[in-house]
C-alpha positions in Angstrom: -121.1 12.9 -82.1 -117.3 12.3 -81.4 -116.3 8.6 -81.5 -114.9 7.4 -78.1 -111.3 6.4 -78.2 -110.7 2.6 -78.1 -109.3 1.3 -74.9 -106.2 -1.0 -75.1 -107.2 -3.9 -72.8 -104.1 -5.9 -73.7 -106.2 -8.5 -75.6 -104.8 -10.4 -78.5 -105.7 -9.1 -81.9 -107.9 -11.2 -84.1 -105.3 -11.9 -86.8 -102.7 -12.8 -84.1 -104.9 -15.7 -83.0 -103.7 -17.6 -86.2 -100.0 -16.8 -85.8 -97.4 -18.7 -83.8 -95.2 -17.1 -81.2 -92.3 -16.6 -83.7 -94.6 -14.8 -86.2 -96.0 -12.5 -83.6 -92.6 -11.6 -82.3 -91.2 -10.9 -85.7 -94.3 -8.8 -86.5 -93.4 -6.5 -83.6 -89.8 -6.0 -84.6 -88.8 -2.9 -86.6 -88.9 -3.3 -90.3 -85.4 -2.8 -91.9 -85.2 -1.6 -95.5 -82.4 -0.9 -98.0 -82.8 2.7 -98.8 -80.8 4.4 -101.7 -78.3 6.9 -100.2 -79.3 9.5 -102.9 -82.8 9.6 -101.3 -81.6 10.4 -97.8 -81.4 14.0 -96.5 -79.6 15.2 -93.4 -81.8 16.4 -90.4 -82.5 20.1 -90.7 -80.2 22.2 -88.4 -78.5 19.0 -87.2 -76.4 20.3 -84.3 -73.9 17.4 -84.2 -70.8 17.5 -86.3 -69.7 14.6 -88.5 -65.9 14.5 -88.2 -63.6 12.9 -90.7 -61.2 11.6 -88.0 -59.6 8.3 -86.9 -62.9 7.0 -85.6 -64.5 7.6 -89.0 -61.7 5.8 -90.7 -62.3 2.8 -88.5 -66.0 2.9 -89.1 -65.5 3.0 -92.9 -63.2 0.0 -92.7 -65.7 -1.9 -90.6 -68.5 -1.2 -93.1 -66.3 -2.4 -96.0 -65.5 -5.6 -94.2 -68.8 -6.5 -92.5 -71.4 -4.0 -93.9 -73.5 -1.7 -91.7 -74.2 -3.6 -88.5 -76.5 -1.0 -86.8 -79.2 0.4 -89.2 -79.7 4.2 -89.3 -83.1 5.6 -88.4 -85.1 7.6 -91.0 -88.5 9.2 -91.2 -90.3 9.5 -94.5 -90.9 12.9 -96.1 -93.9 14.0 -98.1 -91.8 14.3 -101.3 -90.9 10.6 -101.2 -87.4 11.2 -99.8 -86.2 10.4 -96.3 -84.7 12.4 -93.4 -82.1 11.0 -91.0 -83.1 11.0 -87.4 -80.2 8.9 -86.1 -77.1 7.9 -88.0 -75.5 10.8 -89.7 -72.0 9.4 -89.1 -73.0 5.9 -90.3 -74.5 7.3 -93.4 -71.4 9.4 -94.2 -69.2 6.3 -93.6 -71.4 4.3 -96.0 -70.9 7.0 -98.6 -67.1 6.9 -98.2 -67.2 3.1 -98.3 -68.9 3.4 -101.7 -72.3 1.9 -100.8 -75.3 2.9 -102.8 -77.9 1.6 -100.3 -78.1 2.0 -96.5 -79.9 -0.3 -94.1 -82.5 1.7 -92.3 -85.3 1.5 -89.7 -88.0 3.7 -91.3 -90.5 5.2 -88.7 -93.4 7.5 -89.0 -93.0 10.3 -86.5 -93.6 14.0 -86.1 -91.0 16.7 -86.4 -90.8 17.2 -82.7 -90.7 13.4 -81.9 -87.8 13.2 -84.4 -85.9 16.0 -82.7 -86.2 14.4 -79.3 -85.0 11.0 -80.7 -82.2 12.7 -82.7 -80.9 14.4 -79.6 -81.2 11.4 -77.3 -79.4 9.1 -79.7 -76.5 11.5 -80.3 -76.0 12.3 -76.6 -74.7 8.7 -76.3 -71.5 9.7 -78.2 -68.3 9.6 -76.2 -67.2 13.1 -77.5 -69.7 15.9 -77.4 -68.6 19.5 -77.9 -70.1 22.4 -75.8 -71.6 23.9 -79.0 -73.2 20.5 -79.9 -74.8 20.4 -76.4 -75.9 24.0 -76.7 -77.9 23.7 -80.0 -79.2 20.1 -79.3 -80.4 21.1 -75.8 -82.2 24.1 -77.3 -83.8 22.1 -80.1 -85.0 19.4 -77.7 -86.5 21.7 -75.1 -88.3 23.7 -77.8 -89.7 20.4 -79.2 -90.7 19.1 -75.7 -92.5 22.4 -75.1 -94.6 21.9 -78.2 -95.7 18.5 -77.2 -99.2 18.2 -75.6 -99.6 18.7 -71.9 -96.6 21.0 -71.3 -97.0 24.2 -69.3 -96.3 27.5 -71.1 -94.1 29.2 -68.5 -91.0 28.4 -66.5 -88.5 30.1 -64.2 -84.8 29.7 -64.6 -82.1 31.3 -62.4 -80.0 32.1 -65.5 -82.7 34.2 -67.1 -84.4 31.8 -69.4 -88.2 31.7 -69.2 -88.9 30.2 -72.6 -89.5 26.5 -71.7 -91.9 24.5 -69.6 -90.9 23.4 -66.1 -92.0 19.8 -66.9 -89.9 19.8 -70.1 -86.7 21.1 -68.4 -87.1 18.9 -65.4 -87.6 15.8 -67.6 -84.7 16.7 -69.8 -82.4 17.3 -66.8 -83.2 13.8 -65.5 -82.6 12.3 -68.9 -79.3 13.8 -69.7 -77.9 13.8 -66.2 -77.3 17.6 -65.9 -79.0 20.2 -63.7 -81.5 22.5 -65.2 -79.2 25.5 -64.6 -76.4 23.7 -66.5 -78.8 23.0 -69.4 -79.9 26.6 -69.6 -76.2 27.7 -69.4 -75.4 25.6 -72.4 -78.4 27.0 -74.3 -77.1 30.5 -73.7 -74.0 29.5 -75.8 -76.2 29.6 -78.9 -76.2 33.4 -78.5 -72.4 33.6 -79.0 -70.8 34.6 -82.3 -69.2 31.5 -84.1 -65.7 32.8 -83.4 -66.2 32.8 -79.6 -68.1 29.5 -79.7 -65.1 27.9 -81.4 -62.9 29.1 -78.5 -65.4 27.4 -76.1 -65.2 24.1 -78.1 -61.4 24.4 -78.0 -61.4 24.7 -74.2 -60.0 28.2 -74.3 -63.1 29.8 -72.7 -64.9 27.9 -69.9 -68.7 27.6 -69.7 -69.3 30.3 -67.0 -67.4 33.1 -68.7 -68.9 32.1 -72.0 -72.4 32.5 -70.6 -71.6 36.0 -69.4 -70.2 36.9 -72.9 -73.4 35.6 -74.5 -75.3 38.6 -73.0 -73.1 41.1 -74.9 -74.3 42.4 -78.3 -72.8 40.8 -81.4 -70.6 43.8 -82.0 -69.3 43.7 -78.4 -68.6 40.0 -78.8 -66.6 40.7 -81.9 -64.5 43.3 -80.0 -63.9 40.8 -77.3 -62.8 38.2 -79.8 -60.5 40.6 -81.6 -58.9 41.6 -78.3 -58.4 38.0 -77.4 -56.6 37.4 -80.6 -54.4 40.5 -80.2 -53.3 39.7 -76.6 -53.4 35.9 -77.0 -55.5 35.5 -74.0 -59.2 34.9 -73.0 -61.2 36.7 -70.3 -61.7 35.1 -66.9 -65.1 34.7 -65.3 -64.6 37.8 -63.2 -63.6 39.8 -66.2 -66.6 38.7 -68.2 -68.9 39.7 -65.3 -67.4 43.2 -65.4 -67.8 43.3 -69.2 -71.5 42.4 -68.9 -72.0 45.1 -66.3 -70.4 47.7 -68.6 -72.5 46.5 -71.5 -75.7 46.8 -69.5 -74.7 50.4 -68.6 -74.0 51.1 -72.2 -70.3 51.8 -71.5 -68.6 48.8 -73.0 -66.2 50.1 -75.6 -63.2 48.7 -77.3 -60.9 50.6 -75.0 -62.7 49.3 -71.9 -62.4 45.7 -73.2 -58.7 46.2 -73.9 -58.2 47.6 -70.4 -59.9 44.6 -68.8 -58.2 42.0 -71.0 -54.7 43.5 -70.4 -55.0 42.8 -66.7 -52.5 40.1 -65.8 -54.1 36.9 -64.7 -52.0 34.4 -62.8 -53.3 31.5 -64.8 -52.4 33.2 -68.1 -48.8 34.2 -67.5 -47.8 31.0 -69.3 -50.4 28.9 -71.2 -50.7 25.7 -73.1 -53.7 25.3 -75.4 -55.0 21.8 -76.1 -58.2 21.5 -78.1 -61.0 19.9 -76.0 -61.8 17.4 -78.7 -58.2 16.1 -78.5 -58.4 15.7 -74.7 -61.8 14.1 -74.7 -60.6 10.7 -75.9 -58.5 10.4 -72.7 -61.4 11.5 -70.4 -64.0 9.0 -69.0 -67.5 9.5 -70.3 -68.9 10.2 -66.8 -66.6 13.3 -66.5 -68.4 16.4 -67.7 -66.9 19.3 -69.6 -67.0 21.5 -66.5 -65.0 18.8 -64.5 -62.4 18.1 -67.2 -59.8 20.6 -65.7 -60.0 19.0 -62.3 -59.8 15.5 -63.8 -56.6 16.4 -65.7 -55.0 18.0 -62.7 -55.7 14.9 -60.6 -54.4 12.6 -63.3 -51.1 14.6 -63.5 -50.8 14.6 -59.8 -51.3 10.8 -59.8 -48.7 10.4 -62.5 -46.2 12.6 -60.6 -46.6 10.4 -57.5 -46.0 7.4 -59.7 -42.8 8.9 -61.1 -41.4 9.7 -57.7 -41.9 6.0 -56.6 -40.3 4.5 -59.7 -36.4 4.8 -59.9 -35.3 7.1 -62.7 -33.0 4.4 -64.1 -36.0 2.0 -64.4 -38.1 4.7 -66.1 -35.4 5.2 -68.8 -34.9 1.5 -69.5 -36.5 0.2 -72.7 -39.3 -2.3 -72.1 -38.8 -5.9 -73.1 -40.9 -7.1 -75.9 -42.4 -10.5 -75.3 
């Protein structure tokens, strides 16, 4: 006979009757341990990149001066080692700073629970590349689908029927993006690395990148090689045509070259600035898709400012107080 699950009636546990308020509160706080760095492994297929940039340098100096303020989150493995759920940058900074131990909150959780927490914690970062969103969204939706109580089928206007409606709707609400946008990012995982790098650098926008993701790997390689040869990237309209030719089995190197050689007004003269360099000047609430409009509005505002300020005043050196 199956034992009935115990109901949580919110009653005080027997051993808590003999503890004061301070002891009870401390007992419910997470336990922080000093874990040897050599026993800590990265999360498998971690989609977020650890960059050795200026922010990392500042974090390293902070750790040298004050130690690690925010503990990393780990889950124990069966072999006695630990796996990072949240804190890959902090762990790397501790390594660079020369620490042998890292303060960590060790939690028992399943693989899927760890994936969801890992993605949620990393989406709080100020700079997130499209490729990082792509793989993290995919990992999280797959994990949410495997959790109990999720429906097996779902409809998506962009052709993705792999994940549960409840999962995608919940995730859309959590990350602040529409379900269609989430599935578009997931399509980026079908791109070859070379094209995905162009997306991260801001040279290919999300919509044309999604169209290219439906091409075969060989066709994508031809597109990339043609982009390198002509120093240009295809527009959304051009990628739609490429996809149609591909579906008809008529997309050849010559066809791609013909499409790519068409002159596009926005590519007569170009300036390429990697997206990761721009991101530090863009507010967190401005999405990747809205970055172009934000930059144009900022330049327009700056131009109005320049026309109001006399040229002589602009060229004068500022007084140092």
